[in-house]
HTML snippet that shows the backbone in 3Dmol.js (N, CA, C, O; Angstrom):
<script src="https://3Dmol.org/build/3Dmol-min.js"></script>
<div id="view" style="width:600px;height:400px;position:relative"></div>
<script>
const pdb = `
ATOM      1  N   MET A   1      39.256  15.254  -5.681  1.00  0.00           N
ATOM      2  CA  MET A   1      37.943  14.718  -6.158  1.00  0.00           C
ATOM      3  C   MET A   1      37.659  15.218  -7.580  1.00  0.00           C
ATOM      4  O   MET A   1      37.736  16.423  -7.823  1.00  0.00           O
ATOM      5  N   ALA A   2      37.362  14.405  -8.443  1.00  0.00           N
ATOM      6  CA  ALA A   2      37.051  14.899  -9.815  1.00  0.00           C
ATOM      7  C   ALA A   2      35.556  14.916 -10.028  1.00  0.00           C
ATOM      8  O   ALA A   2      34.883  13.954  -9.657  1.00  0.00           O
ATOM      9  N   LEU A   3      35.044  15.895 -10.568  1.00  0.00           N
ATOM     10  CA  LEU A   3      33.672  16.064 -10.859  1.00  0.00           C
ATOM     11  C   LEU A   3      33.437  16.244 -12.273  1.00  0.00           C
ATOM     12  O   LEU A   3      34.043  17.133 -12.871  1.00  0.00           O
ATOM     13  N   SER A   4      32.561  15.436 -12.906  1.00  0.00           N
ATOM     14  CA  SER A   4      32.391  15.519 -14.347  1.00  0.00           C
ATOM     15  C   SER A   4      30.990  15.876 -14.578  1.00  0.00           C
ATOM     16  O   SER A   4      30.108  15.101 -14.206  1.00  0.00           O
ATOM     17  N   ILE A   5      30.698  17.009 -15.174  1.00  0.00           N
ATOM     18  CA  ILE A   5      29.342  17.423 -15.583  1.00  0.00           C
ATOM     19  C   ILE A   5      29.308  17.938 -16.990  1.00  0.00           C
ATOM     20  O   ILE A   5      30.268  18.535 -17.478  1.00  0.00           O
ATOM     21  N   SER A   6      28.185  17.701 -17.640  1.00  0.00           N
ATOM     22  CA  SER A   6      28.030  17.966 -19.065  1.00  0.00           C
ATOM     23  C   SER A   6      27.928  19.590 -19.102  1.00  0.00           C
ATOM     24  O   SER A   6      27.333  20.219 -18.227  1.00  0.00           O
ATOM     25  N   SER A   7      28.519  20.146 -20.116  1.00  0.00           N
ATOM     26  CA  SER A   7      28.400  21.658 -20.260  1.00  0.00           C
ATOM     27  C   SER A   7      26.921  22.008 -20.572  1.00  0.00           C
ATOM     28  O   SER A   7      26.418  23.041 -20.132  1.00  0.00           O
ATOM     29  N   VAL A   8      26.304  21.215 -21.264  1.00  0.00           N
ATOM     30  CA  VAL A   8      24.796  21.461 -21.484  1.00  0.00           C
ATOM     31  C   VAL A   8      24.043  21.509 -20.278  1.00  0.00           C
ATOM     32  O   VAL A   8      23.199  22.385 -20.090  1.00  0.00           O
ATOM     33  N   LEU A   9      24.314  20.569 -19.408  1.00  0.00           N
ATOM     34  CA  LEU A   9      23.567  20.547 -18.098  1.00  0.00           C
ATOM     35  C   LEU A   9      23.921  21.773 -17.240  1.00  0.00           C
ATOM     36  O   LEU A   9      23.053  22.389 -16.621  1.00  0.00           O
ATOM     37  N   LEU A  10      25.184  22.098 -17.221  1.00  0.00           N
ATOM     38  CA  LEU A  10      25.652  23.299 -16.448  1.00  0.00           C
ATOM     39  C   LEU A  10      25.068  24.556 -16.994  1.00  0.00           C
ATOM     40  O   LEU A  10      24.582  25.387 -16.226  1.00  0.00           O
ATOM     41  N   LEU A  11      25.092  24.735 -18.274  1.00  0.00           N
ATOM     42  CA  LEU A  11      24.484  25.888 -18.890  1.00  0.00           C
ATOM     43  C   LEU A  11      22.988  25.922 -18.722  1.00  0.00           C
ATOM     44  O   LEU A  11      22.423  27.002 -18.546  1.00  0.00           O
ATOM     45  N   GLY A  12      22.340  24.820 -18.767  1.00  0.00           N
ATOM     46  CA  GLY A  12      20.872  24.770 -18.451  1.00  0.00           C
ATOM     47  C   GLY A  12      20.537  25.214 -17.018  1.00  0.00           C
ATOM     48  O   GLY A  12      19.558  25.914 -16.763  1.00  0.00           O
ATOM     49  N   ILE A  13      21.355  24.794 -16.155  1.00  0.00           N
ATOM     50  CA  ILE A  13      21.203  25.265 -14.778  1.00  0.00           C
ATOM     51  C   ILE A  13      21.346  26.675 -14.603  1.00  0.00           C
ATOM     52  O   ILE A  13      20.581  27.298 -13.867  1.00  0.00           O
ATOM     53  N   VAL A  14      22.314  27.239 -15.258  1.00  0.00           N
ATOM     54  CA  VAL A  14      22.574  28.656 -15.146  1.00  0.00           C
ATOM     55  C   VAL A  14      21.272  29.427 -15.838  1.00  0.00           C
ATOM     56  O   VAL A  14      20.783  30.432 -15.321  1.00  0.00           O
ATOM     57  N   VAL A  15      20.815  28.892 -16.955  1.00  0.00           N
ATOM     58  CA  VAL A  15      19.588  29.590 -17.479  1.00  0.00           C
ATOM     59  C   VAL A  15      18.409  29.579 -16.546  1.00  0.00           C
ATOM     60  O   VAL A  15      17.678  30.563 -16.438  1.00  0.00           O
ATOM     61  N   VAL A  16      18.230  28.492 -15.889  1.00  0.00           N
ATOM     62  CA  VAL A  16      17.080  28.218 -14.985  1.00  0.00           C
ATOM     63  C   VAL A  16      17.280  29.211 -13.818  1.00  0.00           C
ATOM     64  O   VAL A  16      16.324  29.881 -13.428  1.00  0.00           O
ATOM     65  N   VAL A  17      18.441  29.314 -13.279  1.00  0.00           N
ATOM     66  CA  VAL A  17      18.754  30.335 -12.181  1.00  0.00           C
ATOM     67  C   VAL A  17      18.461  31.682 -12.651  1.00  0.00           C
ATOM     68  O   VAL A  17      17.782  32.422 -11.939  1.00  0.00           O
ATOM     69  N   LEU A  18      18.921  32.091 -13.824  1.00  0.00           N
ATOM     70  CA  LEU A  18      18.714  33.418 -14.342  1.00  0.00           C
ATOM     71  C   LEU A  18      17.169  33.672 -14.607  1.00  0.00           C
ATOM     72  O   LEU A  18      16.700  34.786 -14.373  1.00  0.00           O
ATOM     73  N   PHE A  19      16.473  32.766 -15.036  1.00  0.00           N
ATOM     74  CA  PHE A  19      15.053  32.994 -15.267  1.00  0.00           C
ATOM     75  C   PHE A  19      14.394  33.088 -13.836  1.00  0.00           C
ATOM     76  O   PHE A  19      13.558  33.979 -13.688  1.00  0.00           O
ATOM     77  N   ARG A  20      14.665  32.308 -12.821  1.00  0.00           N
ATOM     78  CA  ARG A  20      14.088  32.452 -11.581  1.00  0.00           C
ATOM     79  C   ARG A  20      14.474  33.761 -10.892  1.00  0.00           C
ATOM     80  O   ARG A  20      13.698  34.288 -10.095  1.00  0.00           O
ATOM     81  N   GLY A  21      15.661  34.289 -11.189  1.00  0.00           N
ATOM     82  CA  GLY A  21      16.123  35.525 -10.547  1.00  0.00           C
ATOM     83  C   GLY A  21      15.594  36.754 -11.322  1.00  0.00           C
ATOM     84  O   GLY A  21      15.867  37.900 -10.964  1.00  0.00           O
ATOM     85  N   LYS A  22      14.853  36.482 -12.363  1.00  0.00           N
ATOM     86  CA  LYS A  22      14.322  37.631 -13.257  1.00  0.00           C
ATOM     87  C   LYS A  22      15.433  38.416 -13.869  1.00  0.00           C
ATOM     88  O   LYS A  22      15.240  39.589 -14.192  1.00  0.00           O
ATOM     89  N   SER A  23      16.627  37.812 -14.054  1.00  0.00           N
ATOM     90  CA  SER A  23      17.661  38.529 -14.681  1.00  0.00           C
ATOM     91  C   SER A  23      17.639  38.402 -16.252  1.00  0.00           C
ATOM     92  O   SER A  23      18.326  39.110 -16.988  1.00  0.00           O
ATOM     93  N   VAL A  24      16.747  37.391 -16.697  1.00  0.00           N
ATOM     94  CA  VAL A  24      16.642  37.320 -18.110  1.00  0.00           C
ATOM     95  C   VAL A  24      15.210  37.146 -18.504  1.00  0.00           C
ATOM     96  O   VAL A  24      14.549  36.249 -17.981  1.00  0.00           O
ATOM     97  N   LYS A  25      14.708  37.924 -19.367  1.00  0.00           N
ATOM     98  CA  LYS A  25      13.255  37.790 -19.752  1.00  0.00           C
ATOM     99  C   LYS A  25      13.168  36.593 -20.856  1.00  0.00           C
ATOM    100  O   LYS A  25      14.150  36.297 -21.537  1.00  0.00           O
ATOM    101  N   PRO A  26      12.019  35.987 -20.967  1.00  0.00           N
ATOM    102  CA  PRO A  26      11.812  34.803 -21.786  1.00  0.00           C
ATOM    103  C   PRO A  26      12.162  35.134 -23.279  1.00  0.00           C
ATOM    104  O   PRO A  26      12.770  34.296 -23.944  1.00  0.00           O
ATOM    105  N   GLY A  27      11.794  36.331 -23.816  1.00  0.00           N
ATOM    106  CA  GLY A  27      12.026  36.701 -25.183  1.00  0.00           C
ATOM    107  C   GLY A  27      13.516  36.611 -25.673  1.00  0.00           C
ATOM    108  O   GLY A  27      13.845  35.951 -26.658  1.00  0.00           O
ATOM    109  N   PRO A  28      14.395  37.340 -24.887  1.00  0.00           N
ATOM    110  CA  PRO A  28      15.795  37.321 -25.226  1.00  0.00           C
ATOM    111  C   PRO A  28      16.360  35.960 -25.001  1.00  0.00           C
ATOM    112  O   PRO A  28      17.268  35.575 -25.738  1.00  0.00           O
ATOM    113  N   ALA A  29      15.892  35.180 -24.022  1.00  0.00           N
ATOM    114  CA  ALA A  29      16.419  33.932 -23.794  1.00  0.00           C
ATOM    115  C   ALA A  29      16.078  32.906 -24.980  1.00  0.00           C
ATOM    116  O   ALA A  29      16.895  32.085 -25.397  1.00  0.00           O
ATOM    117  N   ILE A  30      14.811  33.046 -25.460  1.00  0.00           N
ATOM    118  CA  ILE A  30      14.491  32.188 -26.592  1.00  0.00           C
ATOM    119  C   ILE A  30      15.313  32.577 -27.895  1.00  0.00           C
ATOM    120  O   ILE A  30      15.712  31.709 -28.671  1.00  0.00           O
ATOM    121  N   ALA A  31      15.536  33.899 -28.085  1.00  0.00           N
ATOM    122  CA  ALA A  31      16.326  34.337 -29.122  1.00  0.00           C
ATOM    123  C   ALA A  31      17.803  33.740 -29.049  1.00  0.00           C
ATOM    124  O   ALA A  31      18.350  33.319 -30.068  1.00  0.00           O
ATOM    125  N   CYS A  32      18.406  33.723 -27.842  1.00  0.00           N
ATOM    126  CA  CYS A  32      19.653  33.206 -27.605  1.00  0.00           C
ATOM    127  C   CYS A  32      19.682  31.692 -27.891  1.00  0.00           C
ATOM    128  O   CYS A  32      20.616  31.226 -28.544  1.00  0.00           O
ATOM    129  N   VAL A  33      18.721  30.933 -27.438  1.00  0.00           N
ATOM    130  CA  VAL A  33      18.651  29.492 -27.769  1.00  0.00           C
ATOM    131  C   VAL A  33      18.506  29.239 -29.284  1.00  0.00           C
ATOM    132  O   VAL A  33      19.163  28.350 -29.825  1.00  0.00           O
ATOM    133  N   LEU A  34      17.690  29.981 -29.933  1.00  0.00           N
ATOM    134  CA  LEU A  34      17.610  29.826 -31.390  1.00  0.00           C
ATOM    135  C   LEU A  34      18.828  30.165 -32.068  1.00  0.00           C
ATOM    136  O   LEU A  34      19.203  29.479 -33.019  1.00  0.00           O
ATOM    137  N   PHE A  35      19.509  31.202 -31.652  1.00  0.00           N
ATOM    138  CA  PHE A  35      20.869  31.533 -32.159  1.00  0.00           C
ATOM    139  C   PHE A  35      21.817  30.382 -31.947  1.00  0.00           C
ATOM    140  O   PHE A  35      22.587  30.069 -32.856  1.00  0.00           O
ATOM    141  N   GLY A  36      21.809  29.763 -30.856  1.00  0.00           N
ATOM    142  CA  GLY A  36      22.726  28.648 -30.447  1.00  0.00           C
ATOM    143  C   GLY A  36      22.345  27.457 -31.447  1.00  0.00           C
ATOM    144  O   GLY A  36      23.275  26.823 -31.945  1.00  0.00           O
ATOM    145  N   PHE A  37      21.164  27.154 -31.731  1.00  0.00           N
ATOM    146  CA  PHE A  37      20.805  26.100 -32.465  1.00  0.00           C
ATOM    147  C   PHE A  37      21.292  26.364 -34.073  1.00  0.00           C
ATOM    148  O   PHE A  37      21.801  25.512 -34.801  1.00  0.00           O
ATOM    149  N   SER A  38      21.038  27.584 -34.380  1.00  0.00           N
ATOM    150  CA  SER A  38      21.487  28.015 -35.805  1.00  0.00           C
ATOM    151  C   SER A  38      23.011  27.992 -35.864  1.00  0.00           C
ATOM    152  O   SER A  38      23.560  27.524 -36.861  1.00  0.00           O
ATOM    153  N   LEU A  39      23.680  28.446 -34.902  1.00  0.00           N
ATOM    154  CA  LEU A  39      25.207  28.368 -34.911  1.00  0.00           C
ATOM    155  C   LEU A  39      25.732  27.012 -34.973  1.00  0.00           C
ATOM    156  O   LEU A  39      26.773  26.768 -35.583  1.00  0.00           O
ATOM    157  N   ALA A  40      24.973  26.008 -34.293  1.00  0.00           N
ATOM    158  CA  ALA A  40      25.572  24.687 -34.294  1.00  0.00           C
ATOM    159  C   ALA A  40      25.475  24.030 -35.631  1.00  0.00           C
ATOM    160  O   ALA A  40      26.128  23.018 -35.886  1.00  0.00           O
ATOM    161  N   SER A  41      24.647  24.609 -36.510  1.00  0.00           N
ATOM    162  CA  SER A  41      24.640  24.048 -37.796  1.00  0.00           C
ATOM    163  C   SER A  41      25.545  24.701 -38.897  1.00  0.00           C
ATOM    164  O   SER A  41      25.432  24.382 -40.080  1.00  0.00           O
ATOM    165  N   THR A  42      26.456  25.639 -38.449  1.00  0.00           N
ATOM    166  CA  THR A  42      27.352  26.390 -39.325  1.00  0.00           C
ATOM    167  C   THR A  42      28.641  25.710 -39.327  1.00  0.00           C
ATOM    168  O   THR A  42      28.829  24.700 -38.648  1.00  0.00           O
ATOM    169  N   SER A  43      29.548  26.241 -40.081  1.00  0.00           N
ATOM    170  CA  SER A  43      30.908  25.639 -40.157  1.00  0.00           C
ATOM    171  C   SER A  43      31.734  25.990 -38.974  1.00  0.00           C
ATOM    172  O   SER A  43      32.835  25.459 -38.826  1.00  0.00           O
ATOM    173  N   MET A  44      31.262  26.869 -38.107  1.00  0.00           N
ATOM    174  CA  MET A  44      31.905  27.359 -36.845  1.00  0.00           C
ATOM    175  C   MET A  44      31.772  26.249 -35.871  1.00  0.00           C
ATOM    176  O   MET A  44      32.621  26.164 -34.983  1.00  0.00           O
ATOM    177  N   ALA A  45      30.816  25.399 -35.935  1.00  0.00           N
ATOM    178  CA  ALA A  45      30.585  24.495 -34.913  1.00  0.00           C
ATOM    179  C   ALA A  45      31.819  23.673 -34.342  1.00  0.00           C
ATOM    180  O   ALA A  45      32.042  23.558 -33.136  1.00  0.00           O
ATOM    181  N   PRO A  46      32.575  23.131 -35.323  1.00  0.00           N
ATOM    182  CA  PRO A  46      33.690  22.362 -34.768  1.00  0.00           C
ATOM    183  C   PRO A  46      34.718  23.337 -34.058  1.00  0.00           C
ATOM    184  O   PRO A  46      35.286  22.926 -33.046  1.00  0.00           O
ATOM    185  N   SER A  47      34.959  24.491 -34.495  1.00  0.00           N
ATOM    186  CA  SER A  47      35.921  25.302 -33.830  1.00  0.00           C
ATOM    187  C   SER A  47      35.302  25.717 -32.456  1.00  0.00           C
ATOM    188  O   SER A  47      36.084  25.857 -31.516  1.00  0.00           O
ATOM    189  N   ILE A  48      34.067  25.911 -32.271  1.00  0.00           N
ATOM    190  CA  ILE A  48      33.450  26.278 -30.958  1.00  0.00           C
ATOM    191  C   ILE A  48      33.576  25.121 -30.017  1.00  0.00           C
ATOM    192  O   ILE A  48      33.949  25.272 -28.854  1.00  0.00           O
ATOM    193  N   ASN A  49      33.250  23.926 -30.555  1.00  0.00           N
ATOM    194  CA  ASN A  49      33.318  22.722 -29.816  1.00  0.00           C
ATOM    195  C   ASN A  49      34.806  22.515 -29.255  1.00  0.00           C
ATOM    196  O   ASN A  49      34.999  22.168 -28.089  1.00  0.00           O
ATOM    197  N   ARG A  50      35.858  22.756 -30.177  1.00  0.00           N
ATOM    198  CA  ARG A  50      37.227  22.539 -29.715  1.00  0.00           C
ATOM    199  C   ARG A  50      37.575  23.603 -28.604  1.00  0.00           C
ATOM    200  O   ARG A  50      38.252  23.326 -27.614  1.00  0.00           O
ATOM    201  N   PHE A  51      37.058  24.817 -28.859  1.00  0.00           N
ATOM    202  CA  PHE A  51      37.378  25.872 -27.832  1.00  0.00           C
ATOM    203  C   PHE A  51      36.738  25.547 -26.449  1.00  0.00           C
ATOM    204  O   PHE A  51      37.378  25.748 -25.417  1.00  0.00           O
ATOM    205  N   MET A  52      35.441  25.032 -26.430  1.00  0.00           N
ATOM    206  CA  MET A  52      34.872  24.594 -25.236  1.00  0.00           C
ATOM    207  C   MET A  52      35.524  23.439 -24.565  1.00  0.00           C
ATOM    208  O   MET A  52      35.567  23.370 -23.337  1.00  0.00           O
ATOM    209  N   THR A  53      36.027  22.536 -25.336  1.00  0.00           N
ATOM    210  CA  THR A  53      36.677  21.408 -24.784  1.00  0.00           C
ATOM    211  C   THR A  53      38.093  21.845 -24.247  1.00  0.00           C
ATOM    212  O   THR A  53      38.559  21.310 -23.240  1.00  0.00           O
ATOM    213  N   SER A  54      38.740  22.785 -24.908  1.00  0.00           N
ATOM    214  CA  SER A  54      40.019  23.151 -24.330  1.00  0.00           C
ATOM    215  C   SER A  54      39.739  24.075 -23.035  1.00  0.00           C
ATOM    216  O   SER A  54      40.521  24.028 -22.086  1.00  0.00           O
ATOM    217  N   MET A  55      38.736  24.821 -23.019  1.00  0.00           N
ATOM    218  CA  MET A  55      38.407  25.530 -21.719  1.00  0.00           C
ATOM    219  C   MET A  55      38.113  24.634 -20.674  1.00  0.00           C
ATOM    220  O   MET A  55      38.560  24.844 -19.547  1.00  0.00           O
ATOM    221  N   ALA A  56      37.360  23.592 -20.944  1.00  0.00           N
ATOM    222  CA  ALA A  56      37.052  22.632 -19.869  1.00  0.00           C
ATOM    223  C   ALA A  56      38.245  21.855 -19.371  1.00  0.00           C
ATOM    224  O   ALA A  56      38.357  21.626 -18.167  1.00  0.00           O
ATOM    225  N   ASP A  57      39.179  21.422 -20.283  1.00  0.00           N
ATOM    226  CA  ASP A  57      40.390  20.894 -19.971  1.00  0.00           C
ATOM    227  C   ASP A  57      41.230  21.741 -19.007  1.00  0.00           C
ATOM    228  O   ASP A  57      41.765  21.312 -17.985  1.00  0.00           O
ATOM    229  N   MET A  58      41.278  23.068 -19.490  1.00  0.00           N
ATOM    230  CA  MET A  58      42.134  24.023 -18.686  1.00  0.00           C
ATOM    231  C   MET A  58      41.444  24.127 -17.268  1.00  0.00           C
ATOM    232  O   MET A  58      42.171  24.017 -16.281  1.00  0.00           O
ATOM    233  N   ILE A  59      40.206  24.313 -17.118  1.00  0.00           N
ATOM    234  CA  ILE A  59      39.536  24.356 -15.873  1.00  0.00           C
ATOM    235  C   ILE A  59      39.812  23.064 -15.017  1.00  0.00           C
ATOM    236  O   ILE A  59      40.069  23.141 -13.816  1.00  0.00           O
ATOM    237  N   GLY A  60      39.746  21.901 -15.687  1.00  0.00           N
ATOM    238  CA  GLY A  60      39.908  20.694 -15.010  1.00  0.00           C
ATOM    239  C   GLY A  60      41.319  20.479 -14.408  1.00  0.00           C
ATOM    240  O   GLY A  60      41.544  19.709 -13.474  1.00  0.00           O
ATOM    241  N   GLN A  61      42.269  21.256 -15.053  1.00  0.00           N
ATOM    242  CA  GLN A  61      43.650  21.096 -14.562  1.00  0.00           C
ATOM    243  C   GLN A  61      44.010  22.001 -13.378  1.00  0.00           C
ATOM    244  O   GLN A  61      45.139  21.947 -12.892  1.00  0.00           O
ATOM    245  N   ILE A  62      43.076  22.827 -12.909  1.00  0.00           N
ATOM    246  CA  ILE A  62      43.315  23.793 -11.921  1.00  0.00           C
ATOM    247  C   ILE A  62      43.187  22.940 -10.522  1.00  0.00           C
ATOM    248  O   ILE A  62      42.221  22.222 -10.266  1.00  0.00           O
ATOM    249  N   ARG A  63      44.242  23.122  -9.714  1.00  0.00           N
ATOM    250  CA  ARG A  63      44.274  22.362  -8.584  1.00  0.00           C
ATOM    251  C   ARG A  63      44.070  23.329  -7.359  1.00  0.00           C
ATOM    252  O   ARG A  63      44.606  24.437  -7.345  1.00  0.00           O
ATOM    253  N   PHE A  64      43.276  22.873  -6.332  1.00  0.00           N
ATOM    254  CA  PHE A  64      42.968  23.854  -5.214  1.00  0.00           C
ATOM    255  C   PHE A  64      43.689  23.419  -4.088  1.00  0.00           C
ATOM    256  O   PHE A  64      43.618  24.044  -3.030  1.00  0.00           O
TER     257      PHE A  64
END
`;
const viewer = $3Dmol.createViewer("view");
viewer.addModel(pdb, "pdb");
viewer.setStyle({}, {cartoon: {color: "spectrum"}});
viewer.zoomTo();
viewer.render();
</script>
């Protein structure tokens, strides 16, 4: 069975779980989000996107 889920949705769920578990305080989380938005507008964005895509492809090829 193949399951397709957006990495943004998956990471959003992880953030919500960390917030609810009191593992991450709101201040550092906001700083990380702002860093992510800033990073997305740099010249590194295509490289990061290719890396994330290749990692998702690699995970998708794992057979249980």
